N, C-alpha and C positions, 0 to 999 in steps of 0.2 A: 512507636517506634520510634527507636533514639537512631536521628539521622540531621545534617546540618545544614540547609541550601544557599549556599553563593553565589553570584551570579555577579561577572566582570564582563569590559571592557576593551579591545587593544587601541588604538590609537588610528590606526588602518581600519579601523570597525565591522570584524571580528569579536562574535558575545564568545565568552567561556564560561559554563556553566556548571557542577558541580552537588553531588549527594556526597552527604561524609555516612557512609552503612562500617563503622567501627570491629562489625565480628566479619567483615565480609575481611575472606583471602582475598579473596580478587578481585583487579576493576577493569569499567567495561568504558573504554572510550570510545565515542563515534567521533569526525567528522561529514557534515550532512551540508553540503554546498547546493546551493538552493535552484536548483536546475534543472530539469528534464525534461519528458516530449512535451507538453501541452508548450513550454519555451523551443520548440523548434519548428522554422518551417518547413514546407514540405521537399524540399531540395535538398537538408541535409536531416530529412526523419530516423529518430537511431542513432543520431550523436550524442550525444550525450549515457548512450550504455553502451557502447564500442568503445569512448574514452572510458566509464566504469573499465573494459577490458583489455586495455591498451597502459591503465596508466600503471597495472602489474608487471610488462616487460621489461619493464627495465626504469631507472633513473640515473642523473649525474654518478652517482654514484655505487649505485647493487644495479646488480642482474636480475635478474629475473629470476633464479636460482634461490639467489641471496638473499631477496624479496620476500622470499616460500620461506624461506628458511629462518630465517629471521625473526620469529616467534612462533613456531613450527615446535624452530629444536628447546625450548623454555618451557614445552609445555600446552603453547598460548595459540589462538588463533586466530588470525586475519584474515574478513570476506569484505565485502561488498555487494550492495545492491541499488537497482535503479529503480524510480516510480517518475512516473506521472509527475507531478509532480518538486523530488528534491532525486541527489543522489547521497549515497553515503556508505562510505565508507571505516569499518568497525571492529574491531580487537580489543579478546577477553587475552588476560592473563594475571599471574603470580600477583602480589600488590606487591609484591621487591620488584619488577618489569615493565613496570606504566612507563619507564622514562623511555623506556625501548619502544615500548607499542604506539608512542607519541611522536617519537623520531622518528617513525616506518611510517606509520600517519601522513606525516607529517611531508617527511618524501615523494611521499604517493603524491599529491594532490599541490605540489612546489617544482621539482624539478623529475616534467616525466620529459624523457630522455628514448624519439621515439624514433628507431629505420626504417626505412624506407623493410626492406626484410620484412622484419614483426609486423608491420604495419599488413603488409601486405600477408601475412598468414593470419591476421587478426581476425579481419575480417572473411576470410575463407572458415576462418570460426565463426563471423555470425553469420553468415549464410546457413551453414551445416545445420544453427541453433536454430534460426526462422523453421529451412523446414523438415525439420523434428519438431519444432511448434505444431507444423500442420499437423502432422499427424497424430495428437496429445488432442482428441477432438475435445476434453476436460474442461481445457485451458482455450485452446483457438476460438467455440466459442463466444468467450467472453469481446475475446480483438472483434469478434462480427458485431454484440451486439453495441460496442462502444463507435465500431463508426456509423452501422443502422443508426441508434439513439440522437449520436456528435455529428454527425457528415463530417461533414469539412474543418471543425472545429477541432484544435490540438489535440485536444482528450482526445474525440476520435482516430484518433492511429493510435500503429500497435509504439508499445517502446520498443522491441526491436529491432522496431520496422519495414522496410521491402525493399528486399534484393535487388532489385532499384537502386534505391536509392543510394543502399548502404556501398551496394557496385559502382556505383561515381563518386563517391564522396574522395579526396583527395589526402596528404593527408597536412598538406597548405590551412585546406578549411580546417582539421580537426586540433589543430596546433593553436589559428585562431579559435575558436570557441575556449578550447581550455586558457589562455590567458584571460583572453575578458572576464570569464562565467571566476575560473580559482582563482576569484581574489574576493582583499576582505568585503567588506561587502558582503558577502553572499555567500558564508562560512558561518556556522555554527560550529559549535566543539564544546558535546558536555559528556559529563564520566560522572562514576558513579561508582565507591567500593569504599574502600580504607589507605582512603589518600585528600593530603590536605591543602586545601582551594587552594594558599599562595604558592605553595609550590610547582600546583600543576600549571596556574595562572603565571606563572616568568617559566613554565618549561617551555608555552605555546608561546612565551614573548619568545624566545628565543630561540626558536625552531622558524615559528610565524610571523612576528613583528614584524619584516621586511616585506610584507604582500600588499601588493599597493591596494589601493581602498577602494579603485575603482571597480563600478557593477553595471553591466543591464544595466539598463532602465523596466521597471515593469512592465510590458505591452501586456498583460494575461487581461483575457475581459471571458467576463460568466457565460457556459455555454447554453447555446436553448436546445429544448429540449425535443425529440422528434419523433409522434407516437409513430412507431411502425414492426408488421408481420409481416417476417423473412424467413423465408427456406432455404435449407442448401441442402443436395440431393447426394450423398456423398456412401459411401460401403462404410459400413462399417458393422458393430454386432449387436448393436442397440442406438436407441435413437434418445438422439441429451436436448435438450429441452431448459431454457433460456427464459423465463422473465425478468421486470419490471418493472421499474416504478421511481418515478422525481421523487428523491425526500430530502433532507436534513442535511446541511450541510456541516462542518464541523462545527464553525461561528452558529445554527441555527441557535433557538432557546428551546426548540423541541425538537432535542440532538437528543435525553437522556429517552426522552420518549419514544424516541425515533429502536435506540439503542433494545426501549424494552419490548416493542411491540419485531421486532429480529429474534430474540426469542425467542420472542413468546407461540411463532408463530414456527422457525426453523432452525431454530437457534442447534438443539439437543436429543435426545432422543424422547424427551417427552413434550416434542415441541406437540405442534394441534398437527401439521402434518405428515411427520417423522408417521403419529400416531394413526393418523384417522390412510393415510397411503401405504404405509411400507406394513407395520405393524398390523393392520389390520384388514390391509387386501392384497399384503402381500405384490406389490405392483411392481415397486421399486425393492433396487437396495442400501442407491444412494436418492436421496432429497433432502436439504438444509435450504436456508435463508443464509442473506449474503447482505449486511451493509461496505459502498466501497465510497465513501465520502470523502471530500478535494476541503478546499478550505474556501470555494466560495458555492459548491454542489454535491451534491449528491446522491447514491440510488439505491435502490429494495432492491437487490434481488433474489427469484428460486429460482431454481436449481432440481433437472430431475430428468436418472437418468433410465429406459426402461424402455422394454421389443416391445418393435416396430408395430406390433398386433396392443398395443397396452396403451398404449398414447397417447387417444380421444377422455378413455376413465383417469390417466393418471389427470389431461389438465383437465377435465368436467370435475372432477373430482377434489383437482387445486380451488380452482373458480369458484365450483361450491362454497367451503370450507374459508372461502375471503368473504363468499357475502353470509355464512351465516357471524361469524365475528361481526361485520359491518353490523346490521344488524342487530343482533339480538346484543355486542358489546360485550368487553372484555368485561372476568366479574374479580370484585378484593382480590376473593384472595388466588388469582392468577398471580393476578400485577401485585400482592406480595412473596409471591412463591418468584417469576420472578425476579423480581429485587433482588429478593434474596441469592441469587444465583447468580446474579451478574457479580454483586458488590462479595460477592466470597471470591467469582474468578480475579478480580484487578485484588483481593487482599493476595487472592496467594503470587499475582505476578508479580507484586511489592517487592515479596521474596529474594525477588532475577533478577540481581544486577544489569542484565539487558535490557531486560524491561524496563527499568529503570528510567537509562541514561537516555533508552530509545521515546519513553515520554517530556525525559526535562526536554532534548529537540522540537519538539513534537508540539508542546504546550507555547516554545520559544516561539516557531515558527505561523503557529495558526491567532494565539492571545496578546503572547509579546507577554508571559509573564510569568510565574511560575505556580504551576496548583497540585499543590498535596494529593496524597492517598484521599486523607481525613478529607479534603477539601468538595475533591470526585464524591466522593458515597454523600456527605453531606445534600449531594444532590440529584442523585438514586435518589435519596433519599426523602427529598422532593416533590417526587412524581409521584401520583395517583392515582387508582384508576378515572376517577373525571376528566382526570386530565390526561393517558390515555387517551381513555372514546373518547374523547377531544379531539385529538393531534387525529384519529382513528376517521375518521368524520369526517373534517374540514381541511386539516391541511396536508391530508392522503385521496389526490385524484385518480382513480382505479377507471378513468373514464381515456388515461393515457397508461393506458399499459400499453408494452410493447415488447418484442417475443422473436426467438430465433430459433425455430426446429433444424438438428441439423445430423441427418444419416440416409437409414435407406426408406423406398417411398414415402417423405416427405413433402413431394410436391405434389400427390395426390391430398392430402392431406389443406391446403393456400386455406379454402371459402373457412372447411371447420375451424382453424389455427386465426381466420384470420376475422373471424366475430367471435373469439372464445371472448368472452368476458371474463375479469377477474373482479 
């Protein structure tokens, strides 16, 4: 792959990195602010997400409409999202328009202009979003699960906040948070596509060079996992089942063994759980596993949605599949097939410049360095059947399996749910 990575740092601490893709017609730029849900105290729960919305309501030089029009009129895309560990503002434009994209992104993170009217309106929008999320059972069960296993730790709080925390939030709190956190040391800027690093660096210096260096002191603490089995009685078309185990963090030496295990368990239609529960028994429409990884912690989740009458069968099948894998171990053929699957997915993703832009920033956040696609694949190739089986038997503690059941009739399943083993 004919790419060239470069990294620089502004005097105010903003880290700037780019990866040159000469054959691309486009450029993807991300401005990453290293603040998320886990950096909030309970009184301002949901602040990072609310702020992500508010910056689009206007800046000192642009109205909300002008922000929306700025890149859309050029055929580009401008968006943002908030996670538990960071907030990302990103744009995708044709290569001739990257300066405009950088200008708009920089404006959002530097010159938010917030009126009391817009503040009140957007709080109302967030409260509606919270209400809507509660109706999306497949999503809300994850928030409930995080709350159960992480408790009072900030990672246990929903990204959207709570109706109470959003309703009580005031404009002064938002502006203070914006000024303290959207500062040099807290910002990473990544870009991928057909652009010159030195020109890009000059543009960042022009737009963001005067930002203060100050950053909030990092007070993040590693969460403590709490084993919990919880049921939520709710009227719904089906019962939603979510189980989870503490597993590898981004920095864990067994992170790629965790990736392979996740892919093998429920990462696609060839996975063990999909085949045994859906294809052979027809008990679910949807079943999958996922890795939800933080810098210092992580969890392996298994989700299934099924009719109330089949809940026990589904849970017991999942338990039996785990027991079978744990007892017999994974085979060399399985490991090689799923290594090939993961490698193929990474290589296909490397052709997507938005994917590459994201990878640059995440690797900087986690490792403080560049990791090429080739180096990641080399690490995956080092995974062996022995290392996966060691990870499965020695690093995964099935005794810590937690879970949430949400849906009709789940109160009657409390005892069975509490005793179900993985």
